[in-house]
Each structure stands twice: as structure tokens, then as C-alpha cells.
C-alpha positions as CSV (number, residue, x, y, z in Angstrom):
1,M,134.7,102.1,124.9
2,E,134.7,105.7,123.5
3,F,137.0,104.6,120.6
4,W,134.7,101.7,119.8
5,Q,131.6,103.8,119.9
6,N,133.2,106.2,117.4
7,I,135.0,103.6,115.3
8,Y,133.3,104.8,112.1
9,A,134.7,108.3,112.6
10,N,138.2,106.8,112.9
11,F,138.1,104.1,110.3
12,D,138.5,104.3,106.5
13,V,136.5,101.9,104.5
14,V,139.3,102.0,101.9
15,A,142.1,99.6,102.9
16,F,144.6,100.9,100.3
17,E,144.9,102.3,96.8
18,F,146.7,100.6,93.9
19,F,147.4,102.8,90.9
20,G,144.5,105.0,91.8
21,F,142.2,102.0,92.3
22,K,140.6,102.0,95.8
23,V,140.5,98.6,97.5
24,H,137.8,98.5,100.2
25,W,137.9,96.4,103.3
26,Y,134.6,94.9,102.2
27,G,136.1,93.5,99.0
28,I,139.0,92.0,101.0
29,M,136.6,90.4,103.4
30,Y,134.6,89.0,100.4
31,V,137.7,87.4,98.9
32,I,138.6,85.9,102.3
33,A,135.1,84.5,102.6
34,L,135.2,82.9,99.2
35,L,138.6,81.3,99.7
36,L,137.7,80.1,103.1
37,A,134.5,78.5,101.9
38,L,136.4,76.7,99.1
39,Y,139.1,75.5,101.6
40,L,136.5,74.3,104.1
41,A,134.6,72.5,101.3
42,K,137.7,70.6,100.4
43,F,138.5,69.9,104.0
44,F,135.1,68.4,104.7
45,V,135.0,66.4,101.5
46,K,138.3,64.8,102.6
47,K,137.4,64.5,106.3
48,F,134.1,62.7,105.6
49,N,135.3,60.9,102.5
50,L,132.6,62.4,100.3
51,D,132.2,61.4,96.6
52,I,133.3,64.7,95.1
53,D,136.6,65.1,93.2
54,S,138.7,68.3,93.6
55,K,138.3,69.3,89.9
56,H,134.6,69.2,90.0
57,L,134.5,71.1,93.4
58,D,136.7,73.9,92.0
59,N,134.5,74.2,88.9
60,Y,131.3,74.1,91.0
61,F,132.5,77.1,93.1
62,I,132.9,79.1,90.0
63,W,129.4,78.3,88.9
64,V,128.0,79.1,92.4
65,E,129.9,82.4,92.7
66,L,128.4,83.6,89.4
67,G,125.0,82.4,90.5
68,V,125.3,84.1,93.9
69,I,126.4,87.5,92.4
70,L,123.7,87.5,89.8
71,G,121.0,86.4,92.2
72,A,122.0,88.8,95.0
73,R,122.1,91.8,92.7
74,L,118.9,91.1,90.8
75,G,117.2,90.1,94.0
76,Y,118.1,93.4,95.6
77,I,116.8,95.3,92.6
78,L,113.5,93.4,92.5
79,I,112.9,93.3,96.3
80,Y,114.5,96.3,97.9
81,D,115.5,99.0,95.3
82,S,113.1,101.8,94.5
83,H,114.6,102.1,91.0
84,T,113.6,98.7,89.7
85,L,112.1,100.0,86.4
86,Y,115.2,102.1,85.7
87,Y,117.6,99.1,86.0
88,F,115.4,97.0,83.8
89,T,115.3,99.7,81.1
90,H,119.1,100.3,81.6
91,P,120.4,96.8,82.3
92,W,124.0,97.8,81.7
93,Q,123.8,99.9,84.9
94,I,123.0,96.8,87.1
95,F,126.7,96.0,87.6
96,N,128.1,99.5,87.0
97,P,130.7,100.1,89.8
98,F,131.0,103.8,89.1
99,D,128.8,106.6,90.3
100,I,127.5,109.5,88.1
101,N,130.8,111.4,88.8
102,G,132.8,108.5,87.4
103,E,134.2,107.6,90.8
104,F,134.6,103.9,91.7
105,V,132.2,103.0,94.5
106,G,131.8,99.3,93.9
107,I,128.5,97.4,93.4
108,R,126.2,98.3,96.2
109,G,122.9,96.5,97.1
110,M,122.9,92.8,97.4
111,S,120.1,90.5,98.6
112,Y,120.9,87.4,100.6
113,H,117.6,85.7,99.6
114,G,118.2,86.6,96.0
115,A,121.7,85.1,96.3
116,I,120.0,81.8,97.6
117,I,117.9,81.6,94.5
118,G,120.9,82.2,92.3
119,F,123.0,79.7,94.2
120,L,120.3,77.0,93.9
121,L,119.8,77.6,90.2
122,A,123.6,77.4,89.6
123,T,123.9,74.2,91.6
124,F,121.0,72.6,89.7
125,L,122.4,73.5,86.3
126,F,125.9,72.4,87.3
127,C,124.8,69.0,88.7
128,K,122.6,68.4,85.6
129,K,125.4,69.3,83.2
130,Y,128.1,67.2,84.9
131,K,125.8,64.5,86.3
132,Q,126.6,65.1,89.9
133,R,124.6,64.4,93.0
134,L,122.6,67.6,93.8
135,W,121.9,67.0,97.5
136,L,125.5,66.0,98.2
137,Y,126.9,69.2,96.9
138,L,124.3,71.2,98.8
139,D,125.3,69.5,102.0
140,V,128.9,70.4,101.4
141,V,127.9,74.0,101.0
142,A,125.9,73.9,104.2
143,L,129.1,72.9,106.0
144,S,131.5,75.2,104.3
145,V,129.5,78.5,104.0
146,P,128.6,79.5,107.6
147,L,132.1,80.3,108.9
148,A,133.0,82.0,105.6
149,Y,129.8,84.0,106.0
150,V,131.2,85.6,109.2
151,F,133.7,87.5,107.1
152,G,130.9,88.7,104.8
153,R,129.1,90.3,107.8
154,V,132.3,91.7,109.2
155,G,132.8,93.2,105.7
156,N,129.3,94.9,106.0
157,F,130.4,96.3,109.4
158,L,133.7,97.7,108.0
159,N,131.9,99.1,105.0
160,Q,129.5,101.0,107.3
161,E,126.4,99.5,105.8
162,L,123.4,97.5,107.0
163,F,123.8,99.1,110.4
164,G,121.6,98.4,113.4
165,R,118.6,100.2,115.0
166,V,119.0,103.1,117.4
167,S,119.9,101.9,120.9
168,D,121.5,102.9,124.2
169,V,123.5,99.7,124.7
170,P,127.1,100.5,125.9
171,W,128.6,98.6,123.1
172,G,126.7,100.5,120.4
173,I,128.4,102.5,117.7
174,Y,127.7,106.0,116.4
175,V,126.3,106.3,112.9
176,D,125.7,109.8,111.7
177,G,125.4,111.0,115.4
178,L,123.1,108.2,116.5
179,L,124.1,105.3,118.7
180,R,123.1,102.0,117.1
181,H,123.4,98.3,117.5
182,P,126.4,96.8,115.7
183,S,123.9,94.4,114.2
184,Q,126.3,93.2,111.5
185,L,128.4,91.6,114.2
186,Y,125.3,90.0,115.8
187,E,124.6,88.5,112.4
188,A,128.2,87.3,112.0
189,F,127.9,85.4,115.2
190,L,124.4,84.0,115.0
191,E,124.1,83.4,111.2
192,G,127.8,82.3,111.0
193,V,129.2,80.7,114.1
194,V,126.1,79.4,115.7
195,V,124.6,78.1,112.4
196,F,127.9,76.2,111.6
197,I,127.9,74.5,115.0
198,I,124.4,73.3,114.6
199,V,124.9,72.1,111.0
200,Y,128.1,70.3,112.0
201,L,126.4,68.5,114.9
202,F,123.7,67.3,112.5
203,K,126.5,66.1,110.2
204,L,127.8,63.8,112.9
205,R,124.4,62.0,112.9
206,Q,123.2,62.7,109.4
207,K,120.3,60.5,108.4
208,F,119.8,61.3,104.7
209,E,121.5,63.2,101.9
210,G,120.2,66.8,101.8
211,E,119.6,67.0,105.5
212,L,122.4,69.5,106.1
213,I,121.3,72.1,103.6
214,I,117.8,71.9,104.8
215,V,118.9,72.3,108.5
216,Y,121.1,75.2,107.4
217,A,118.2,76.9,105.6
218,G,116.0,76.5,108.7
219,V,118.5,77.5,111.3
220,Y,119.8,80.4,109.3
221,S,116.2,81.7,108.8
222,L,115.6,81.7,112.5
223,A,119.0,83.4,113.2
224,R,118.3,86.1,110.5
225,F,114.8,86.6,111.9
226,V,116.2,87.3,115.4
227,C,119.0,89.6,114.1
228,E,116.5,91.7,112.1
229,F,115.0,92.9,115.4
230,Y,118.3,94.8,115.9
231,R,119.0,95.8,112.3
232,E,117.6,99.0,110.7
233,P,115.0,98.1,108.1
234,D,115.7,99.0,104.5
235,F,115.0,102.7,104.0
236,E,113.1,102.0,100.8
237,L,110.6,99.6,102.5
238,G,110.7,100.1,106.3
239,F,108.4,97.7,108.2
240,V,106.4,95.8,105.7
241,A,103.7,94.1,107.8
242,F,102.9,93.3,111.4
243,G,105.9,95.3,112.5
244,L,108.2,93.0,110.5
245,S,110.9,93.9,108.0
246,M,111.1,92.4,104.5
247,G,114.1,90.3,105.7
248,Q,112.0,88.8,108.4
249,I,109.1,88.0,106.1
250,L,111.5,86.3,103.6
251,S,113.2,84.4,106.5
252,L,109.8,83.1,107.7
253,I,109.0,81.9,104.2
254,M,112.4,80.3,104.0
255,F,111.9,78.6,107.3
256,I,108.5,77.2,106.3
257,V,110.0,75.8,103.1
258,A,112.9,74.2,104.9
259,L,110.6,72.7,107.5
260,F,108.4,71.2,104.7
261,F,111.4,69.7,103.0
262,Y,112.8,68.3,106.2
263,L,109.5,66.6,107.2
264,F,109.0,65.3,103.7
265,F,112.4,63.8,103.5
266,K,112.2,62.3,107.0
267,K,108.8,60.8,106.3
268,N,110.0,59.2,103.1
269,L,113.1,57.9,104.8
270,M,110.9,56.2,107.5
271,Y,108.7,54.8,104.7
272,L,111.7,53.3,102.9
273,K,113.1,51.8,106.2
274,G,109.6,50.5,107.1
């Protein structure tokens, strides 16, 4: 247990160097997550005999990846970063992976809720351009993303970021001398594994196209809301209102939107059947 609690003191965030280029564990986890999501998407398309061909699916993932990266980065700058004005007057710095000393540090600061907006916009534009069924693609994403998301949160843990609140739990880890919740792993389990199980169960009795992505949004929001009680709020914002973090407030909004869409779709389905 002592080794676990001091894991950050005995772990290098850099996996290896290649010609002076540092490859971080976070980057490796991100690549694994992306490849796993694509594999699972193809697996579920074949398993459930969905009307999506492999070529379109590959192309779609490229669109979505670009949308997610742009949305996540811009979302972080707009919502969480205290240097928003600087970035908008120096836009070339938004994706600059080097610090002021010229050292490669990667792109830090990504917003999940910003990524969602980028993902939805990319999906809409892709489906409009190639005349694909929007809700069908979104349902495939709902099935394929949660388990891949686990590796993203493990990447956060290995990168020693987005750490938890101070605690005295025996499985806590030391961060700068303070024992904290390994909240990234809580998120990996709740937002990844648990969300996938629930979405998959809904797939087995799916009633309408689009149901899975709506369920994913709602269940993820609840999981994220719970996990935020163990995660340290962003230093730039702290607790925003009613003792809640910005992540919790955005999750509540996301849950309400998902609930509205679910009830709307269900009502219209009953109307059509009636």
C-alpha cells in the first residue's frame, strides 16, 4: 500500500524518448482509446447488422477526432482557462505543445463538455455531407466510446493531472505531500465501465434510433456529477455555485437536455404507434 500511495514519486510520466522526443504515457493511452473506439464501433456495426459501411465509418472517425480535439481545447480555454483573452489574441498558441523554454510539454487543458460540442458539430456536418443517418452514427458512438474512455481517464491518472480531493482513505495517493482520492480511476470505472453496461443493456431492447446516445449523455452526466465530489475543482474556478464545481453544473445541464430529448422521442414514438 505504501508503494501505491507514493506511486507518483516512483512513476515517470514519460514512457520513453525517441530521438529526443518524449512520448508520454498519456499520449499512449489516448492512442489506445482512439483505436479501441474504432474497433468497437466496427464490431458493433457488424454484430447488430447496422447500415454503416466500413469506409464511411473510418472517414467519420477522422471527422469526429478533429471535432473532439478542437472542441475540447477551445472549450477549456472558454470555460476554465484564466488566459482566454490571451489565446484569442494569440490563436497560434492554442495548440502550441512547447512551453516558453522551448520544451515539449504537449497540449494541456481539455474540456470534456467542449469535446461533446465539437463531436456533435462534426457528426452533423459529416452526416449532412455524406447523407448519412445522424442518430444511427450517434448510437454507434454511444456503444463504442465508454470502454475506450477508460483509457483516457487512466491516461489522466498516469499524467498526474485532474487529481482528487484531499482524503484519508487507505487507497489514496500522495500528490505534493497531500493524500488524495485517485478520482481519475473512479471516473474510469463509473464514466467508462458502468456507463457502457447501461448503454449496452438499452441496446438489447432499443425502441428508437437515437435512444443510445441520449441514454449515454444522461448516464454519463450522473456518473460525472458523482465523481466530481471526489475530484479537486479546477484551480482557476473552484466551487462555482451551491458548493458545486463547473463540471457538476455542466453535467446537470447535460442531464436535463438528455432527459428532455428522451421524453420527447419517447412521446413521439408512442404517438406514431398510437
